[in-house]
LOFINU-885346 format. One record per residue: residue in three letters; x, y, z of N, C-alpha, C in turn. Coordinates in steps of 0.1 Angstrom, whole numbers, plus 5000, padded with zeros to 4 digits. Layout:
<sites>
alaXYZXYZXYZ...
</sites>
This chain:
<sites>
met500849885000500050005000500850135000ala502250115003503050235004503150314991glu503050234980503350304967502250414964ile501050384968499950484965500250614972ala500650604984500950724992502150804986ile503150724982504350794976504050854963asp503250784954502950834941502050964943val501150954953500251074955501051194960tyr501951164969502751264975503651334964arg504251244956505151304945504351384935ser503151334932502251404922501851544928cys501751554941501451674947502651774948glu503851714949505051794950505451854937glu505151784926505551834913504551934908pro504952054907503952164903503452144889asp504152084880503752064866502951944863thr502751854873502051734871500551754871pro499851714861498351734861497651674873arg496751754879495951704890494551674886pro493851594893492451574890491651694890ala490551694882489751814881489151864894asn488951774904488351804917489351834928phe490651844924491751864934491652014938val491352044950491252184955492352204966glu493152304963494252334972493952464979asp493052454989492752574997492452535011glu492352635020492252615034490852555037ala489852585029488452545032488352385031leu489052325021488952185020489652115032his490852175036491552125047490752135060ala490052245061489252265073488152165073asp487552135062486452035061487051895064leu488251865059488851735062489151715077leu489751825083490051815097488751805105ala487751875101486451865109485851725108ser486051665096485451525094486151425103thr487451455107488151365116488151395130gly487551505134487451545148488551645152ser489351685143490451775147490151915142thr490552015150490252155146491452235143thr492652175144493852255142494752185132gly495652255126496552195117497352305110pro498652275107499452375101498952415087pro499252525082498852565068499452475058leu498852485046499252395035500752405032ser501252535032502652555028503652485037ser503252455049504152385058504052235058arg503252185049502952035050503751965039arg504652025032505451955022506551875029arg506451745029507451665036507351525031asn508351445035508351305030507251225038val506751125030505651045036506150905037ser506150845049506550705051505350615051tyr505750485050504650385050503950385063gly504650405074503950405087502950515089glu503150625081502250735083501050715074val501150645063500050635054499250515056ser499850405060499250275061498050275070pro497950355081496750355089495550415081leu495850505072494750555064494050445056leu494850355051494350255042493950125050met494550105061494349975068493649975081thr493450095088492850095101491750195101asp491050195113490050295115490450425121gly491750435123492250565128492150585143gly492150485151492050505165493150435173gly493150455186494150385195495550425193ser496450325190497850345189498250425177ser497350435167497750515155497250655156arg497050705168496550845169497550945164glu498850925168499851015163500051015148ala500050885143500150875128498950945121asp497750935127496550995121496751145120ser497351205131497551345131498451395120asn499551315119500551345108499951325094arg499151225093498551185080497651295076arg496851355085495851455081496551585078gln497851595082498551715078499251705065ser499251595059499951575046499151615034lys499851665024499151695012498651575005ala499351465007498851335001497451295006tyr497251325019495851295024494851375017val495151505015494251595008493851534994phe494951484987494651434973493851304974leu494151214984493351094985491951124989glu491751224998490351255002489551314990ala490251394982489551454970489251344961ala490151244959489751134950488651054956arg488651034969487550954975486251024973arg486251154975484951224972484551214958ser485451224949485151204935484551074932val485150964938484550834936483250814942ser483050874954481850854962480750944956gly481051044948480051134942479351214952ile480051274962479351344973479951494973ser480551534962481051674962479851774963leu480251884969479151984971478452024959ser479152024947478552064935477551964930asp477551844935476651734930475451714940lys475351794950474251774960472951804953gly472851904945471551934938471151824929lys472151764922471851654913471351534920his471951504932471551394940470051414945arg469751534949468451564954467451544943leu467751594931466851574919466751424916arg467751354917467751204914466851134924his466851174937466051114947464551154944val464351274940462951314937462451234925lys463251224915462851144903462551004907val463350934915463150804919461850794927gly461650894936460450884944459150904936ile459150994926458051014918457750884910leu458750834903458550714895458050594904phe458650584916458250464924456850484929val456450604933455050624936454050594924met454450634913453650614901453550464898val454650384899454550244897453750174907val453850214920453050154931451550174929val451250304926449850334924449250264911ala450050254901449650184889449450034892thr450249984900450149834904448849814911phe448549894921447249874928446049894919leu446150004910444950024901444849904892phe446049854887445949744878445249624884gly445549594897444949484904443549514909ser443049634907441649664912440549604904asn440749574892439749514883440149374879pro439149284878439549144874439949134859glu440549024856440949004842439748984833asp439849034821438749024811439048884804glu438148794807438348654801437948654786his437248754781436748754767435948634764val434848614771434048494769433448504755met433548394747432948394734431548344735his430548424730429148384729428848344715phe428148234714427748174701426248194699glu425948244687424548264684424248204670thr422948184668422448134655421148214652val421148274640419948344636419548304622ser418348334618417848324604416748424602gly416248424590415148514587413948504596ala413748384601412548354609412848354624thr414148344628414448334642415548434646pro415148564650416148654655416648604669ser417548674674418148634687418548754695asp418548734709418948844718420048794727leu420948884732421948854742422048964752asp421748934765421749034775423149074779ile423249204782424549264786424449294801pro425349234809425249264824425349414827leu424649454838424649594842425449614855asp426549544857427249554869428049684870his428249754859428949874859428449954847pro428750094847428250174836428850134822his428050154812428450124798428350244790ser429450284783429450394774429850354760ile430750254759431150204746431150044747leu430649984737430649834736431549804724glu432749744727433649704717433449554714val432949524702432549384699433449324688thr433749204690434549124680433649014675phe433249014662432448914656433348814648thr433048684649433748584642432648494634gly432748504621431748424614431948444599pro431048404590431148414576430848554571phe431648654575431348794571432348844562ile431948944554432949014545433549134553pro434849134555435449244562435449374554asp435749484561435649614555436549624542val437649554543438549574531438049504519arg436949424520436349354509434949404506lys434549524510433149564509432849574494his433849594485433449604471432949474466glu433049364473432549234469431049224471val430449314479429049304483428149314470arg427349204468426449204457425049204461asn424649144472423249134476423149184490asp422549304491422449374504421549294514thr420749204509419849134518420549014526arg421648974520422448874527423248934538asn422648964549423449044559422949004573leu423649054583423349044597423249184603ile422049214609421849354615421949334630val422849414636423149404650422649534656ser421749524666421249644673421549634688val421449744695421549744710420349814715phe419549744723418349804729418549814744gly417849914749417749934764416349944768val416049894780414749894786414749994798arg413850094797413750194807412350174814glu412450154827411150134835410350264836gly409050244834408050354835407150324847asn406150414848405150394859404250284856ser403850274844402850164840403450054831thr404250104821404850004812406350044810asp407149944806408549964803408650014788thr409650094786409950144773411250084767ile411050024755412249964749412650064738met413950094738414450194728415850154723ser416150194711417450174705418450274712val419550224717420450304724421850324717ala421950264705423150284697422850254682ser423650314674423450294659423550144655asn422750104646422749964641424049944633ile424549824632425649784624425249664615thr425649674603425249574593426549494589leu426449364590427549284586427149204574tyr427849204563427449134551428048994551ile427248904546427548764546428348724534asp429448654536430348604526429648484519pro429348484506428648374499429548244500asn430848254501431648134502431848084516arg431148154526431148114540432548114545thr433448204541434748214547434748284560ile435348224570435348274584436248394585asp435848504590436648614592436348684606val437248764610437048834623436948984621ile435849044626435549184624435249254637asp435949374639435749454651434849574648lys433849594657432949704656432649764670asp432349894670432149964683430650014683phe430050014695428750074697428850174708lys428450304704428450404715427050414720val426950384733425650364740425250504745asp423950544742423450664747423350664763asp423550794768423550804783422050774788gly422050714799420750684805420750574815thr419750554822419650444832418650344826tyr419150224825418350114819418249994829ser417049934829416849814837417349694830arg417449704817418049594809418649644796leu419749584792420549624781420849494773tyr420649494760420849364753421149394738phe421849294732422049294718420849224711his420549274699419449214691420049184677phe419849054673420449004660419248964651glu419249014639418248964629418948964615ser418348874607418948854594417848814584gln418048844571417148804561417648674554glu418748614559419248494554418248374557pro417848304547416848204549417348084557ser418648054556419147944564419847994577asn420147904585420747944598422048004596leu422348104604423648174603424248174617pro425248074619425948074632427148164632phe427348224643428548314645428848324660gly430048374662430448404676430748544678met430748584691431048724694431548734709lys432348834711432848864724432949024725tyr432749074737432649224737433249264751asp433649394750434149464762433249584764ala432749604777431849714780432749824787leu432949934781433850044786433050154793pro433550204804432950324810433050444801tyr432550564807432650684799434050724795ala435050694804436450734801436950664788gly436250554784436650494771436550574759asn435750684760435650784748437050854746tyr437950854756439150924755440350834756gln440150704752441250604754442450644744glu442150694732443250734723444050844729ile443450934737444251044744445150984754phe444550894762445350824773446550754766ala446350684755447450614749448550714744gly448050824738449050924734449850984745val449251014757449951064768450950964773ile450550834774451550734778452750724769leu452450734756453550724746454550844748ile453950964750454751084751455551074764phe454951024775455751004788456850914786val456650804779457750704777458950774769tyr458550854759459650924751460351024760val459651094769460251194777461351124786met460951004792461950934800463150894792ile462950854779464050804771464850924766ile464251024761464951144756465851214766phe465251234778466051294789466851194797glu466851074793467550964800467350964815leu466050974819465650964833465950824838val465650724830465950584833466450524820his466950404822467350324810466150294801arg466350294788465250274779464450154782thr465150044786464349924789463449944801ile463850014811462950044823461850134818ala462150234810461150324805460050244797ala460450144789459450064782458649984792met459249934803458549854813457549944820ile457950064824457050154830455850194821gly456150224808455150254799454150134797ser454650014797453849894795452849884807leu453449904819452549894831451450004831leu451850124827450850234827449750194816ala450150144805449150104794448249994799leu448849894806448049784811447149834822thr447549924830446749984841445550054835thr445750134824444750204817443650104812leu444149994806443249894801442449834812ser443049814824442349754835441249854840leu441549984840440550074845439350094835leu439650054822438550054812437949924810asn438049834820437449694820437949614808lys439249634804439749564793441149494797arg441249464810442549414815442749274809pro443849254802444249124796444749024806thr444648904803445148804812446648794810leu447348724819448748714818449148644805glu448348534802448648464790448548554777gln447448634777447248724766448448824765thr448848874776449948974776451248914771val451548794775452748724770452648694755glu451448664750451248644736451448764728trp451448884734451649004726453149014722ile454048944729455448954725455748884712asp456448944703456848884690457948794692tyr457748664695458748574698459648544685glu459048574674459848554662461048644662thr460848774666461948864667462848834678ile462348804690463148764701464048644698gly463448544692464248424689465348454679leu465048544669466048584659467248654666leu466848744675467948814682468748724691phe468048644699468848554708469748454700gly469148394690469948304682471148364676met470948484670472148554663473148604673met472648644685473548694695474448574700thr473848454701474648334705475648304694leu475248304681476248284671477348384671val477048514672478048614671478948604684gly478348574695479148564708480248454707ile479848334701480848234699481848264688phe481348324678482148364666483248464670ser482948554680483948654684485048594691asn484948474697486048404704487148364695thr486948364682487948324672488948434669gly488648554672489448674669489148724655val488148674648487848704634487448854633phe486848904642486449044641487649144642asp488549104650489849184650490549174637trp490649054632491349024619490649094608leu489349094607488649164597488849314598ala488849364610489049504612490449554607leu491449464609492849504604492849494589lys492149394583492149384568491449504562ala490449554568489749674563490549794565tyr491349794576492249914578493349914567lys493849804564494849794553494249834540leu493049784537492349814525492149964523ala491650034534491350174534492650264534lys493750194538495050274539494950394549gly494150374559494050474569493150594566lys492550584554491650694550490250674556val489650774562488450764569487250744560trp487050844551485850844543485650734534pro486750684527486550564519486050444527leu486550434539486150324548484650344552ile484250454556482850484560481950454548thr482350494537481550474525481350324522ile482450254523482350104521481350044531leu481550084544480750024555479250054553cys478950184549477550224548476850154536phe477450154525476850084513476849934514phe477849884521477849734523476749694532ser476449774543475349734552474049754545gly473949854536472649874529472349764519val473349724511473149624501472849484508val473649454519473449324525472049324532ser471649434538470249444544469149424535ala469349454522468349434512468049284510phe468949194513468749054510468748974523leu469249034534469348964547468649064557asp467849004566467149094576468149194582asn467749314583468649424588469149404602val468249334610468749314624469949214624thr469849114616470949014615472149084609thr471949174599473149244593473849324604ile473049394612473749484622474349394633leu473749284637474449194646475749144642leu475949124629477149074623478149184621leu477749304617478649414613479149494625thr478249514635478649604646479949564653pro480149444657481449404663482649434654val482549404641483649434632483849584631ser482849664630482949804629483549864641ile483249814653483749874665485249844666arg485649724663487149694663487849774652leu487249794641487849874630488050014634cys487050074641487150204646488250224656gln488450124665489450124674490850124668val490950044657492250034650492550164643leu491550224637491750354630491650474639asn491350454652491250564661490050654657leu488950594653487650664650486750654661asp485750754662484650744671483650644667pro483550524673482650424668481150464667thr480750554676479350594677478850654664arg479750744658479350814646479250714634val480250624634480250524623479050424624leu478750384636477750284638476350354635met476150474638474850544635474650554620ala475750584613475650594598475350454593glu476050354598475850224593474450164595val473850194607472550144609471450214601val471750344599470750424590470750364576phe471950334571471950284557471450134557ser471550064568470949934569469449944568asn468850034575467350054574466950094560ile467750184554467350224540467450104530gly468550034531468749924522467649814525gly467249794537466249694540464949724534thr464649844531463449884525463249834510ala464349794504464349774489463649634486thr463649544495463049414491462049364502ala461349264499460349214508460849144520val462149104520462749034532463749124540gly463949244536464949324542464449384556asp463149404557462649474570461349404573pro461049384586459849314590458549374585pro458449514584457149564578456949514564asn457949504556457849454542457349304542val457849224551457449084552455949084555ile455449164564454049164568453249214556ile453649304549452949364538452749254527val453849194522453749104511453148964515ser452948944528452348824533450848834534asn450348964533448848984534448148924522lys447048854525446248784515445648884505ala445148994509444449084500445449154491ile446649174496447749234488448249144478leu448349014481448748914472447748894461glu446448904464445348884455445349004445ala445949114449446049234440447149224430gly447949114431449049094421450349144425ile450449184438451749234443452549124449thr453549074441454448964445455749014450phe456648924454458048964458458749034447ala458648994434459349054423458849194421thr457549214420456949344417457249444429phe457149384441457449474453458949524452thr459849434449461249464449461549564437leu460849544426461149624414460749774417his459549794422459049924425459849994436leu460149924446460849994458462350004455cys462949914448464449914447464850044440ile464150084429464550204422464550324431gly463450344438463450454447464450454458ile464750334463465750324474467150354469val467450334457468750374451468950524452phe467950594448467950744450468050784464cys467350714473467450744488468850724493met469450614489470850584494471850694490phe471750744478472750844473472350974480gly471051004482470651124489471151124503ala470951004510471350994524472951004525tyr473650954515475150964516475551114515gly474951184506475251334505474951404518leu473851374524473451444537474451394548leu474851274547475851224557477151304556arg477651324544478851404542478651544547leu477451594545477151734549477151744564met476451654571476351664585477651634592tyr478551544586479751504593480951594589arg480651704580481851784575482551854586lys481851894596482451974607482651894620ile482451764619482651674630483951594628asp484751604639486051524639485751384642leu485751294632485451154634486451074641thr487651134642488751064650488551094665asn489050994673488951014687489851124691glu489551184702490351294708491751234712asp491751114716493051054720493350934711pro494650894710494950774703494450654711pro494450534705493850414711494350384724asp495750384726496250354739495850444750val495750574747495250674757493750654759ala492950634749491550604751491250484759glu492150374757491950254765492250284779leu493350354782493650384796492650474803lys492050564795490950644800489750554804arg489350464796488250374799488650284811glu489950244812490350164824490150244837val490550374836490350464848488950464852gln488050484842486650484845486150354851val486650244847486250114852486650104867trp487950144870488350134884487550234893arg487250354887486450444895485050394898arg484350334888483050284890483050164900thr484050084898484149964907484350014922ala485250114924485450164937484250224943ser483450294935482250364940481250264945arg481350134941480350034945480649974958val481949994963482349934976482050034987gln481249984997480850065009482050065019met482250185025483250205035482750185049val482450065052481850035066482849965074ser483349845070484349765077485749805073ala486749755081488149775077488549705064glu487949585062488249515050487649585038gln486449645039485949715028486749845025lys487249905035488150025033489449985026ala489949865030491149815024490949785009val489849725006489549684992489349814984arg488649914990488450034982489750104980ala490650104990491950174989492750104978met492649974977493349904966492849944952leu491549954951490949994939491350134935met491350224945491850364943493350364939gln494050274945495450264941495650234926lys494850134922494850104907494450214899met493450294903493050414896494150514895val494850544906495950634906497050584897glu497350454898498450404890498150414875thr496950384872496550394858496550544853glu496150634862496250774858497650824856gln498550764864499950804863500550744850lys500050624846500450564834499950644822leu498750694824498150774813498950904811arg499350964822500251084821501551054814asp502150934817503350904811503250884796val502150814792501850794778501750924770arg500951014776500751144770502051224769ser502851214779504151284779505051224768ser505151094767505951034756505451064742gln504151074741503651114728503951264724ala503951344735504351484733505751504728arg506651404732508051414729508351354715gly507251314708507451274694507651124692val507151044701507250904700506450854687glu506950754681506350704668504850684670lys504050724660502650704661502250564659trp501050524665500650384665500350334652arg499850424643499450384630500650334621glu501850384625502950344617503450204621asn503050154632503450024637502549914632leu502449894619501549794614501949654618ala503249624618503649494622503149454636glu503149554645502649524659501149504658leu500349574650498949554649498649414643glu499449374633499149244627499449134637gln500349154646500649054656499549044667lys498949164669497949174680496549124675tyr496249164662494849134657495049024647arg494848904652494948784643494048674648ile493848574640492948464643493548384655thr492748364665493248294677492748144677asp491748104670491247974671490647934657tyr491547864650491147834636490047724636pro490147614644489147514644487747574647leu487647664657486347724660485947814649leu486847884642486547964631485847884620val486447774617485847684606484447644610lys484247594622482947554627481947674626ser482347784631481447904631481047944617cys482047944608481747984594480747884588val480847764590479947664584478547684589val478447694603477047714608476447844604leu477247954604476748084600476248084586thr477048014577476748004563475447934561val475247814568474047744567472847824572thr473047894583471947974588471548084578val472448154572472148264563471448204551val471848094546471248024534469747994538phe469547954549468147924553467348054555phe468048164559467348294560466748324546phe467648304536467148344522466048254517ala466148124521465148024516463948004525his463848074536462748044545461348064540ser461248154529459948174523459448054514asp460347964512460047844504458947764512pro457847724505456747654512457247524518ser458247464513458747344519459547354532ile459847474535460647504548459647564558his459347484568458347524577458947584590met459847684588460547754599460647894596gly460347984606460548124604461948164608leu462248294607463548344610464048314624gly463048324634463348294647463848154650trp463148054644463547914646464847894639ile465147944628466347924621467547974629ala467448094635468448154643468748074655leu467648034662467747954674468447824672leu468047754661468647624658470047634654gly470347744647471747774643472647794656gly472047864666472747884678473047744685val472047664685472147524692473247444684trp473247454671474247384663475647424668leu475847554668477247604672477547574686leu476647584695476947544709477447404710val476847314702477247174703478547154696leu478747214684480047204677481247264684ala480947374691482047444698482347384711asp481547284716481747214728481947314740val480947404741480947514751480647454765his481647474774481447424788481147534797asp481747654795481547764804480347844798leu479147794800477947854794477647984800glu477948004813477748134820478548244813ala479748214809480548324803480048354789met479448254782478948274769477648354770leu476848324780475548394782475748544786glu476948574791477248714794477348804781lys477548734770477648814758476248844751ile475248784757473848804752473448944757glu472849024748472349154752470949144758trp470949104771469649074778468849204779ala469549314782468749444782468049474770thr468649444758468049464745466849374743leu466949244747465849154746464649194755leu465049234767463949284776463249404771phe464049494765463449614759462449584748phe462849484739461949444729460649384734ala460849304744459649234750458649344756ala459249434764458449544769457849634759leu458649654748458149744737456949674730phe457049554727455949474721454649484729ile454849464742453649474751453049614751leu453949714752453549854752452749884739met453249844727452649884715451349804713glu451249684717450049614716448949674725ala449349714737448449774747447949914741leu448849984734448350114728447450084716gly447649964710446749924699445449894705glu445349824717444149794723443349924727leu444150034730443550164733443150234720lys443250174709442850234696443650344691leu444850364696445650474691446050464676ile446550344673446950314659445850324649arg444750254653443550254645443050404643tyr443050484653442650624652443450694641leu444850674642445650744632445350704618gly445050574616444750524603443350574598glu442450574607441050614602441050764599glu441850844607441850984603442551014590thr443550934587444250944574443250904563ser442450804565441550754555440450864553ser439950934563438951034562439551154554leu440851184557441451294550441551274535ile441951144531442051114517440651124510lys439651064517438351064510437751204509gly438251304517437651434517438151524506val439251484498439751574488439151534474pro439251624465438651594451439351474445glu438551404437439051284431440251304422ser440351414415441551444406442851444413ser442851484426444151494434444151394445arg443251294445443151204456444351114457leu444851064446446050974446447251044451thr447451174447448551244452448551264467val447351304472447151324486447351194494ala446851084488446950954495448350914496ile449150934485450550894486451250974497ile451051104496451751194506451351164520ala450051144523449451124536449950994542ile449850884534450250754539451750744541leu452550804532453950804533454450874546trp453950994548454451074559453851034573leu452650994572452050934585452850814589ser453150724580453850604583455250634588ala455850734581457250774585457350834599leu456450924602456450994615455950894626ala454950814623454450724633455550614636ser456150564626457150464628458450514634ser458650644635459750704642459550694657phe458350694661458050704676457350584681ile456650504673456150374677456650264668asp456650144674457250034666456450014653asn457250004642456649994629455949864626ile456149764634455449634631453949644634pro453549674647452149694649451449804641phe452249904638451650014630451349964616thr452249894610452049834596450849744596thr450849654607449749564608448349634608ala448249744615447049814616446749894604met447749934596447550024585447149944572ile447549814572447249734559445749734556pro444849694566443449694562442949834557ile443449944563443050074558443450094544val444750064541445250084527444549994517val444249874521443549784512442149834509ser441549874520440149934519440050054509leu441050144511441150254502441350214487gly442250114485442550074472441449994465asn440649924473439549844467438249914467asp438150034472436850104473436650174460ser435650134452435350194439434950344440asp434350384452433950514454435150614456val436250554461437450644463438150654450gly438350544442438850554429440350574428ile441150514437442550514436443150374436pro444250344428444750214428445450174440leu445550044443446149994455447649994455pro448349954444449849944445450550074450pro450250194445450950304450450850324465leu449650294470449450304485450350204492val450450084487451349984493452750034493trp453250084482454650134481454850244491ala453850334493453950444502454050394516leu453250294520453250244533454550174536ala455050094527456350024529457450124531met457550224522458650314523458550404536gly457350444539457250524551457550454564ala457050324565457250254577458650214579cys459350174568460750134569461750254570leu461650354562462450464563462250554575gly460950544580460650614592461350564605gly461850434604462550374615463850444618asn464350524609465550604612465350724620gly464150764623463850884629464350894644thr464250784651464650784665465350654668leu465950654680466650534684465850404685ile464550424689463750304691462750294679gly462950364668462050354657462250224649ala463350154650463550034643464349934652ser464149804650464749704658466249714656ala466749734644468149744642468849854650asn468149964652468750074659469050034674val468049964680468149924694469249814695val469349724686470349624686471749684685cys471949774676473249844674473549924687ala472649994693472950064705473249974717gly472649864717472949764728474349714727ile474749674715476049614713477149724716ala476849844711477849954713477949984728glu476849984735476950014750477749904757gln477549774752478349674759479849684756his480249744745481649774743482149904748gly481349974756481750094762481550224753tyr480650214743480350334735478850354734pro478250414745476850434745476350534735ile475250494729474550584719473250634726ser473150764729472050814735470950844725phe469750864731468550894722468851024714asn469251124721469551254715470651254704met471651174707472751164698472251094685phe471450994686470950934674469951024667phe469151094675468051174669468651284660lys469851344664470451444656470951394642ile471251274641471651214628470451144621gly469751064628468650984622467451064618phe467051164625465751234621465951314608pro467051394607467251454594467351354582met467951234585468051134575466651084571met465851064581464451024578463751124570leu463851254573463151354566463551364551val464851354549465451364535465051244527thr465251124532464951004525463550994522asn462651024531461251024528460851134518ala461451244518461151344508461551294494ile462751224493463151164480462151064476ala461750974486460750874482459450934478met459051044484457751104480457851154465val458951224462459151274448459151154439tyr459851044442459850934433458450874431leu457650854442456350804441455450894433leu455551024435454651114428454951114413ile456251114410456551114395456150984389cys456350874395456050744389454550714388his453750764398452450714399451450834397ser451750954402450751064399451051114385ala452251124381452651184368452651084357leu453350974359453450874348452450764349ser451650754360450650654361451150514360trp452250484366452850344367452150274378asn450950244377450150194388449850044387asp450249974377450049834376451149764384pro450749654391451749574398452849524390
</sites>
């Protein structure tokens, strides 16, 4: 322990040696230190420059300062070394006077969020789970039917789901015979003095019967008139001569249900406030938002069961992420990422922009044929190592890379999840939109978007120094100092053993800081730059395990091949299953015994974030937020003159999809928008073709993912991997790059769509 005291003393004796930012050489700090130890006197600072022995300093590190060490304690407190150590301790503990306000605000924030979570928990449990009991009815022209509605609580809105041989709204143009229908009414009975009055309390709804008797699911809402009723019931009647069986389930909402879209919007804004201002980690913010959304559903008598909530999670995406993280985690043990980084460094010859250009366009092209989440999982580790070799700031390069990955993924039907959802829709396939036509129409526009985005990237990065402020060895030492400081801050100073451990950690921190000063001093004297020592880099960055490399390459190649072929009808596995099974293959081939060490490479925070985000978005969908946005867009399009309706439709769908996908997950949004787009395209009264609307939806939903950090799955995955490597990407940092990119690329896509479809009428699939 003597070395730490001697080094500290020497650093204090040398006037030209850099001191820590919080080192204060004044009487006030000494008075504070003396008061904290029970002493009120001591010589001035100028008289305390003297040699420090092991016997004087060791009690500070190893004892509690009492008994036989009283004289040594007095000498120790008079040394300048003690002042330096105490300043460092205060820096590690985070209790400096300048931070008191921040700590108070932090406690206030924690208190408010905790009270909010506790209150939400109790409110969530105040209502029972909605089991969604399915009621089965049979009607015909001669036998109508009734279904009583319980009056255990007020009813303002009845949200009903019908299951039966009905024509959905997207196929209304197929209606040929208006008499083949089911008319659903809601009646209320109001007691009078002599007789009861039966009255209709909601507008009737007509469901048209599919002549092919194809079963479909249709959602309808009844707004119940205010009033007090002794009985409330559904009434079903039909002109169908034969029996018409169907099922239905409903939710009875109180008056607050009229404002559920507003509640959903407030919850979404609150989640974004927590993420933007980094009040909590984005995973915790998504969890809090999910709880608030579920609580709102509970208060509206729509509380889902635990099984239903778990089913909201998209396990296809979770499985894909987990499987690929497993593959990449084992793959990284071969040293291949370091080796690839060195090869790219030699290829670029140390030039920054040629390398960034290659990475951006490579990620964009690969993402067009491979899912962009998988592309980012594979490229991010290589890019980080490459940036470390080239002394670049990885965060800037990674943000550019993931933006181009999202742009490139828009070009084909398999590049981004929203595109997969769109081309898999039955109504869209029946309109003649196949994989080939989808790729043809979007690929041309995406090429223009790629070049436009690259020009904007050069413009935004022109005044940004992409190189690190420090060379790699200095940056590594800086990160090491931070690691020692964070570790020391977690050790409580209660027992003598804990004080000794903390003192050892602080010793390592001081030693590393001294090493950092030595490195900087040697560089200032003109020591040879690290870039010139290529032989040393080649010795350091090389393949370390060739057998494991061969096994990993084989499994990864087979996995990627199955990714391309998974749409083949003979392959009954989705992307999630393929990635998971690929991970199992490599775990067996690599003969992994230390499973815990391997699992540490999994981005668990990212997986939890996606799970919470899926629940949040589905809950907001249950609150009708997404449907409200789609219906308002549809009303806007129908309200313009027919001559300009296609132009307005393309602009409205494109920008609504882009802006919405920037702030809410684009998968549930796309799912909700498809029926609206298909309905507009098939409605003869609207008179606009379907294909341009599909292209606008696909481009807006995919390109809009670049708007914010949580707008696309690839963004979150990239940020998670970067954070694990010590390069956090904040929401605001990504927003400054991603949102302008989203605006420019969507503007280019809008011009392309308007020229091709409004001007040139290229509307055939």
